[in-house]
C-alpha positions as CSV (number, residue, x, y, z in Angstrom):
1,M,19.0,-4.4,-18.6
2,G,21.1,-2.9,-15.9
3,K,20.3,-2.4,-12.2
4,V,17.4,-1.3,-10.1
5,R,19.0,1.2,-7.7
6,V,16.9,1.5,-4.5
7,A,16.8,3.9,-1.6
8,V,14.9,2.9,1.5
9,I,13.3,5.4,3.9
10,G,13.1,3.7,7.3
11,V,15.3,0.7,8.2
12,G,12.8,-1.2,10.3
13,N,11.6,-4.8,10.2
14,C,10.1,-4.6,6.7
15,A,13.3,-3.1,5.3
16,S,15.2,-5.9,7.0
17,S,13.2,-8.6,5.3
18,F,13.4,-6.9,2.0
19,I,17.2,-6.5,2.1
20,Q,17.6,-10.1,3.4
21,G,15.5,-11.4,0.6
22,L,17.6,-9.6,-2.1
23,H,20.7,-11.5,-0.8
24,Y,19.0,-14.8,-0.1
25,Y,17.6,-15.2,-3.6
26,R,20.4,-13.4,-5.6
27,D,21.5,-16.7,-7.2
28,A,18.0,-18.1,-7.9
29,K,17.6,-19.8,-11.2
30,E,15.6,-17.7,-13.7
31,T,13.4,-20.7,-14.5
32,G,12.8,-21.4,-10.8
33,R,9.9,-20.4,-8.6
34,V,10.5,-18.3,-5.5
35,P,7.7,-18.2,-2.8
36,G,6.2,-14.7,-2.7
37,L,7.6,-13.5,-6.1
38,M,5.8,-13.3,-9.4
39,H,9.0,-14.1,-11.3
40,V,12.7,-14.5,-10.6
41,N,13.3,-12.4,-13.7
42,L,10.6,-9.8,-13.9
43,G,10.6,-7.7,-17.1
44,G,14.3,-8.3,-17.6
45,Y,15.3,-7.6,-14.0
46,H,16.6,-10.5,-11.9
47,I,16.4,-10.3,-8.1
48,R,20.2,-9.7,-7.9
49,D,19.7,-6.6,-10.2
50,V,18.0,-4.8,-7.3
51,E,20.7,-3.0,-5.3
52,I,20.4,-0.9,-2.1
53,V,22.2,2.3,-2.7
54,A,20.9,4.5,0.1
55,A,19.1,4.2,3.4
56,V,17.7,6.8,5.8
57,D,16.5,6.5,9.4
58,I,16.4,8.6,12.6
59,D,17.3,5.9,15.2
60,K,20.7,6.3,16.9
61,N,21.0,2.5,16.9
62,K,21.0,2.5,13.1
63,V,22.3,5.9,11.8
64,G,26.0,5.7,10.9
65,K,26.0,1.9,10.6
66,D,26.3,-0.2,7.5
67,V,22.8,-1.3,6.3
68,S,23.8,-4.9,6.9
69,E,24.2,-4.1,10.6
70,A,21.3,-1.7,10.9
71,I,18.7,-4.2,9.8
72,T,19.3,-6.3,12.8
73,A,19.7,-3.5,15.4
74,W,17.1,-3.0,18.2
75,P,14.2,-2.6,18.1
76,N,14.0,-4.7,14.9
77,N,12.8,-8.2,15.9
78,T,11.9,-9.9,12.7
79,F,12.9,-13.4,11.5
80,T,16.6,-13.6,10.4
81,F,16.7,-16.0,7.5
82,T,20.1,-15.0,6.1
83,K,23.2,-13.0,7.1
84,V,23.6,-10.0,4.8
85,P,27.3,-9.1,4.0
86,R,28.6,-5.6,4.4
87,S,27.1,-3.4,1.7
88,G,29.2,-0.3,2.0
89,V,26.0,1.7,2.3
90,T,25.8,3.8,5.5
91,V,22.4,4.7,7.0
92,Q,22.0,8.4,6.9
93,R,20.2,10.7,9.4
94,G,16.7,11.5,8.1
95,M,13.9,13.9,8.9
96,T,11.6,13.2,11.8
97,H,8.5,15.4,11.5
98,D,5.7,13.1,12.8
99,G,7.6,9.9,12.1
100,L,8.2,9.2,15.8
101,G,5.0,8.7,17.8
102,K,4.3,8.8,21.5
103,Y,5.0,5.1,22.1
104,L,7.9,4.7,19.7
105,S,9.7,7.7,21.3
106,K,9.9,5.7,24.6
107,I,12.1,3.0,23.0
108,I,13.8,4.9,20.1
109,Q,16.3,7.7,20.7
110,K,16.9,10.1,17.8
111,A,20.4,10.1,16.3
112,P,22.3,13.4,16.9
113,G,23.3,15.6,14.0
114,S,21.4,17.3,11.2
115,T,19.2,15.8,8.5
116,V,21.0,14.6,5.4
117,D,20.3,16.5,2.1
118,V,18.0,13.8,0.8
119,V,17.8,15.2,-2.8
120,R,21.6,15.3,-3.0
121,L,21.8,11.8,-1.5
122,L,19.4,10.3,-4.1
123,R,21.1,12.1,-7.0
124,E,24.7,11.2,-5.9
125,T,23.7,7.5,-5.4
126,H,21.8,7.5,-8.7
127,A,18.8,6.0,-7.0
128,D,16.0,4.9,-9.4
129,V,13.3,3.9,-6.9
130,V,12.6,5.1,-3.4
131,V,10.7,2.8,-1.0
132,N,8.8,4.4,1.9
133,Y,8.9,2.3,5.1
134,L,8.1,5.0,7.6
135,P,5.9,4.1,10.6
136,V,2.1,4.2,10.3
137,G,0.7,7.7,10.8
138,S,3.8,9.5,9.4
139,E,1.6,11.9,7.3
140,E,3.8,14.9,7.3
141,A,7.1,13.0,7.1
142,T,5.9,11.0,4.1
143,K,4.8,14.1,2.2
144,W,8.1,15.8,3.0
145,Y,10.0,12.8,1.6
146,V,7.8,12.7,-1.5
147,E,8.8,16.3,-2.2
148,Q,12.4,15.2,-2.1
149,V,11.8,12.2,-4.3
150,L,10.0,14.4,-6.9
151,E,12.9,16.9,-6.9
152,A,15.5,14.1,-7.2
153,G,13.6,12.5,-10.1
154,C,13.0,9.0,-8.7
155,A,10.1,6.5,-8.9
156,F,8.3,6.0,-5.6
157,V,6.9,2.8,-4.0
158,N,4.7,3.7,-1.0
159,C,4.4,0.9,1.5
160,I,2.4,2.7,4.2
161,P,-1.2,4.0,4.5
162,V,-0.5,7.6,3.8
163,F,-2.4,8.2,0.7
164,I,-0.2,9.4,-2.2
165,A,-0.7,7.2,-5.3
166,R,-4.5,7.2,-4.9
167,E,-4.8,11.0,-4.4
168,K,-5.4,13.2,-7.5
169,Y,-3.0,15.9,-6.2
170,W,0.0,13.6,-5.9
171,Q,-0.9,11.8,-9.1
172,Q,-0.7,15.1,-10.9
173,R,2.6,16.0,-9.2
174,F,4.2,12.8,-10.4
175,E,2.7,13.1,-13.9
176,K,4.1,16.7,-14.2
177,K,7.6,15.4,-13.2
178,G,7.3,12.4,-15.6
179,L,7.7,9.9,-12.8
180,P,5.8,6.7,-11.8
181,V,4.4,6.0,-8.3
182,I,3.1,2.7,-6.9
183,G,0.9,2.8,-3.8
184,D,-0.6,2.8,-1.3
185,D,0.0,0.5,1.7
186,I,1.6,-2.9,1.0
187,K,-0.7,-5.9,0.6
188,S,1.3,-8.9,1.9
189,Q,1.8,-12.3,0.3
190,V,-0.8,-14.0,2.4
191,G,-1.8,-11.5,5.0
192,A,-5.0,-10.4,6.8
193,T,-6.2,-8.1,4.0
194,I,-5.7,-10.5,1.0
195,T,-7.3,-13.4,3.0
196,H,-10.3,-11.3,4.0
197,R,-10.7,-10.2,0.4
198,V,-10.6,-13.8,-0.9
199,L,-13.2,-14.8,1.6
200,T,-15.3,-11.8,0.7
201,S,-15.1,-12.8,-3.0
202,L,-16.0,-16.4,-2.1
203,F,-19.1,-15.3,-0.3
204,N,-20.1,-13.1,-3.2
205,D,-19.4,-15.8,-5.8
206,R,-21.5,-18.4,-3.9
207,G,-24.4,-16.0,-3.3
208,V,-23.9,-15.5,0.4
209,R,-25.0,-12.1,1.7
210,I,-22.4,-10.7,4.1
211,D,-24.2,-9.3,7.1
212,R,-21.3,-8.6,9.5
213,T,-17.6,-9.1,9.6
214,Y,-14.5,-8.2,11.7
215,Q,-10.8,-8.5,11.3
216,L,-8.7,-8.3,14.5
217,N,-4.9,-8.1,14.4
218,F,-2.3,-8.5,17.1
219,G,1.5,-8.3,16.9
220,G,4.6,-7.6,18.8
221,N,6.7,-5.4,16.4
222,T,7.1,-1.6,16.5
223,D,4.3,-1.2,14.0
224,F,1.8,-2.5,16.5
225,L,3.4,-0.5,19.4
226,N,3.1,2.6,17.3
227,M,-0.5,1.9,16.5
228,L,-1.5,1.9,20.2
229,E,-1.6,5.7,19.5
230,R,-5.1,5.6,18.0
231,E,-4.7,9.0,16.5
232,R,-2.2,7.5,14.0
233,L,-4.6,4.8,13.0
234,E,-7.1,6.7,10.9
235,S,-5.5,6.1,7.5
236,K,-4.7,2.5,8.4
237,K,-8.3,1.7,9.2
238,I,-9.5,3.4,6.0
239,S,-6.9,1.5,4.0
240,K,-7.8,-2.0,5.4
241,T,-11.5,-1.4,5.5
242,S,-11.8,-0.1,1.9
243,A,-9.8,-3.0,0.7
244,V,-12.6,-5.4,1.9
245,T,-15.7,-3.2,1.3
246,S,-14.6,-2.4,-2.3
247,L,-15.5,-6.0,-3.1
248,I,-18.9,-6.0,-1.5
249,P,-21.5,-5.0,-4.2
250,Y,-24.0,-3.5,-1.8
251,P,-23.8,-1.0,1.1
252,M,-23.1,-2.2,4.6
253,D,-23.8,-0.4,7.8
254,P,-20.4,0.8,9.2
255,D,-21.4,-0.7,12.6
256,N,-21.4,-4.1,10.9
257,I,-17.8,-4.1,9.7
258,H,-14.6,-3.6,11.8
259,V,-11.2,-4.0,10.2
260,G,-8.0,-2.9,11.9
261,P,-5.1,-3.4,14.2
262,S,-6.2,-4.3,17.7
263,D,-3.4,-4.6,20.2
264,Y,0.4,-4.9,20.9
265,V,1.6,-8.1,22.4
266,P,5.4,-7.8,22.9
267,W,6.2,-11.6,23.1
268,L,4.8,-12.1,19.6
269,K,7.8,-10.0,18.2
270,D,7.4,-9.6,14.4
271,R,4.6,-12.3,14.3
272,K,1.1,-11.2,13.6
273,W,-2.0,-13.1,14.6
274,C,-5.2,-12.3,12.6
275,H,-8.7,-13.3,13.6
276,I,-11.5,-13.0,10.9
277,R,-15.2,-13.6,11.5
278,M,-17.8,-13.4,8.8
279,E,-21.5,-13.7,9.4
280,G,-23.8,-14.2,6.3
281,T,-27.2,-15.3,5.1
282,T,-27.7,-18.2,2.7
283,F,-30.6,-19.8,0.9
284,G,-33.8,-19.8,2.9
285,D,-32.5,-16.9,5.1
286,V,-30.4,-19.5,6.9
287,P,-27.3,-18.1,8.8
288,L,-23.7,-19.0,7.9
289,N,-20.8,-18.1,10.1
290,L,-17.1,-18.4,9.4
291,E,-14.1,-17.9,11.8
292,M,-10.4,-18.3,11.0
293,K,-7.0,-17.5,12.5
294,L,-3.9,-16.6,10.5
295,E,-0.4,-16.6,12.0
296,V,2.4,-15.0,10.0
297,W,5.8,-13.4,10.4
298,D,4.7,-9.9,9.3
299,S,7.7,-8.4,7.6
300,P,8.9,-11.4,5.4
301,N,5.2,-11.7,4.4
302,S,5.5,-8.4,2.5
303,A,9.2,-8.5,1.3
304,G,8.7,-10.4,-1.9
305,I,5.8,-8.1,-2.9
306,V,8.1,-5.1,-2.5
307,I,10.9,-6.8,-4.6
308,D,8.3,-7.2,-7.4
309,A,7.0,-3.6,-6.9
310,V,10.4,-1.9,-7.2
311,R,11.1,-3.8,-10.4
312,C,7.7,-2.8,-11.8
313,A,8.4,0.8,-10.8
314,K,11.8,0.6,-12.6
315,I,10.1,-0.7,-15.7
316,G,7.7,2.2,-15.6
317,L,10.7,4.6,-15.3
318,D,12.3,2.9,-18.3
319,Q,9.2,3.2,-20.3
320,G,8.6,6.9,-19.5
321,L,5.3,6.1,-17.7
322,K,4.2,8.8,-15.3
323,G,1.7,9.1,-12.5
324,A,0.1,6.3,-10.6
325,L,0.7,2.9,-12.2
326,I,-2.8,1.3,-12.1
327,G,-2.0,-2.3,-12.7
328,P,0.9,-2.9,-10.2
329,S,-0.7,-0.6,-7.6
330,S,-4.0,-2.7,-7.7
331,Y,-2.1,-6.0,-7.1
332,F,0.6,-4.9,-4.7
333,K,-1.3,-2.4,-2.5
334,K,-4.3,-2.3,-0.2
335,S,-5.4,1.3,-1.2
336,P,-4.5,1.7,-4.9
337,P,-6.0,4.4,-7.1
338,H,-8.6,1.9,-8.3
339,Q,-9.8,-1.3,-6.7
340,F,-10.4,-4.4,-8.8
341,P,-11.0,-8.1,-8.0
342,D,-7.7,-9.8,-7.1
343,D,-7.6,-12.2,-10.1
344,F,-8.0,-9.2,-12.4
345,C,-5.3,-7.3,-10.6
346,R,-2.8,-10.2,-11.0
347,A,-3.7,-10.6,-14.7
348,M,-3.2,-6.9,-15.4
349,T,0.1,-6.9,-13.6
350,E,1.3,-9.8,-15.6
351,A,0.2,-8.0,-18.7
352,Y,2.0,-4.9,-17.5
353,I,5.2,-6.8,-17.2
354,Q,4.9,-7.9,-20.9
355,D,3.5,-4.6,-22.2
356,P,3.8,-1.8,-19.7
357,R,2.7,1.1,-21.8
358,G,-0.2,-0.7,-23.6
359,T,-1.5,-2.2,-20.4
360,E,-1.6,1.1,-18.5
361,Q,-3.3,2.8,-21.5
362,R,-6.0,0.1,-21.5
363,L,-6.5,0.4,-17.7
364,R,-6.8,4.2,-17.9
365,A,-9.4,3.8,-20.7
366,L,-11.3,1.3,-18.5
367,V,-11.3,3.6,-15.5
368,A,-12.3,6.6,-17.7
369,G,-15.1,4.6,-19.2
370,E,-16.4,3.5,-15.8
371,A,-16.3,7.1,-14.5
372,A,-18.3,8.2,-17.6
373,A,-20.8,5.4,-17.1
374,K,-21.2,6.3,-13.4
375,R,-21.9,9.9,-14.3
376,A,-24.4,8.9,-16.9
377,R,-26.2,6.7,-14.4
378,A,-26.3,9.4,-11.8
379,K,-27.7,11.8,-14.3
380,R,-30.4,9.4,-15.3
381,D,-31.3,8.6,-11.7
382,G,-31.4,12.3,-10.9
383,A,-33.7,12.9,-13.8
384,K,-36.0,10.1,-12.8
385,A,-36.1,11.3,-9.2
386,G,-36.9,14.8,-10.4
387,K,-39.9,13.5,-12.5
388,R,-41.3,11.6,-9.6
389,A,-41.0,14.4,-7.1
390,P,-44.1,16.7,-6.7
391,A,-43.4,20.1,-8.4
392,A,-44.0,22.0,-5.2
393,K,-41.3,20.0,-3.4
394,R,-38.5,20.3,-6.0
395,A,-35.6,22.4,-4.9
396,P,-34.9,25.5,-7.1
397,A,-31.8,24.9,-9.3
398,R,-29.9,27.7,-7.6
399,A,-30.6,26.2,-4.2
400,V,-29.3,22.9,-5.3
401,A,-26.1,24.4,-6.8
402,A,-25.5,26.4,-3.6
403,S,-25.8,23.3,-1.5
404,A,-23.4,21.4,-3.7
405,S,-20.8,24.1,-3.7
406,S,-21.0,24.5,0.1
407,G,-19.8,20.9,0.5
408,S,-22.6,20.3,3.0
409,A,-23.5,16.9,1.5
410,P,-20.4,15.3,0.2
411,R,-20.9,12.4,-2.2
412,K,-19.7,9.0,-1.0
413,R,-16.6,7.9,-2.9
414,V,-17.2,4.5,-4.5
415,P,-14.0,2.7,-5.8
416,A,-14.2,1.6,-9.4
417,R,-14.5,-2.2,-10.1
418,A,-13.7,-4.3,-13.1
419,R,-16.7,-5.3,-15.2
């Protein structure tokens, strides 16, 4: 079926593990099983069919070097599980915007020279899929690169918690251009988020009421250093928190749930330590508490997921699918356009691999049906509340309309769930 030509934005630890993985498993048997991958051959694309054709960064230690050298340049500190041969792809000087935070700027020096013409680079290298690996909090930088991706006509895989695929505005922009997008914020193979989600589902399935929970994460890579700047953490906390709360079928006081990065410990390097605690109530109002610790190498933990995601994005491109891909986004990402239970997400992604267009059509119909049912329930509840309220206390219709249009009482956004 040809190649999957990939451009990466940001040549940090995650890009390093991704690129190492492409080389490490390039000769894997199609009938074999590779840890962290759904399939060696996914939808007609073998791992070796994924090629890096362009790379962009701003670090002077990386710009101008072959990708094979750049992925091991300081401050990258992830696990090296294979030596990548020279690729002939030189890392180009990218756009900074807000991609370099207060703490990262102390250890990273920007490369001299002007920003490469990204649209031209993507077109000349015939890139199919662009992977976003910018640091957390790179809101403006990500949106600038998305504009370049749209102009160049590439699919997009967003691995960071800047909300693109889940936002209506960007969904419509990709739909208008006839391009697929998978996002947002990578969900690792067995990371803090997927583990917390599985435990949440376990409590739900066994009838345990979740009263309080936290997830604390420590690491020693540049991601954790960058997140010491708390102003850059807002979207990350939203992404990680909503990934858990979307599975809880009742409201929880925000004070009773804390999910997010906690501190930077340099000697951990690219390792991440996650501590999860869940407090619940069982039969007879008897308390149940659970505590666990997870230790992982952070970047290899997500690399296989991205290899699958770029192949799914290329399948979408081949099939002429446009906008946010619901199935793959739900399985590969923490903050997809629509949240579902994880077993459903995997089943729908497997179905997408076999029948991309049909599966996406069914999922869009499901989402539309849920939205219509939700509106109908809200209308019924509103009508019942209106009948119960004393006539003298009912707000005039014009006053209600004015209040709604002013935005003074925004409605809580509730992610869709599979039924």
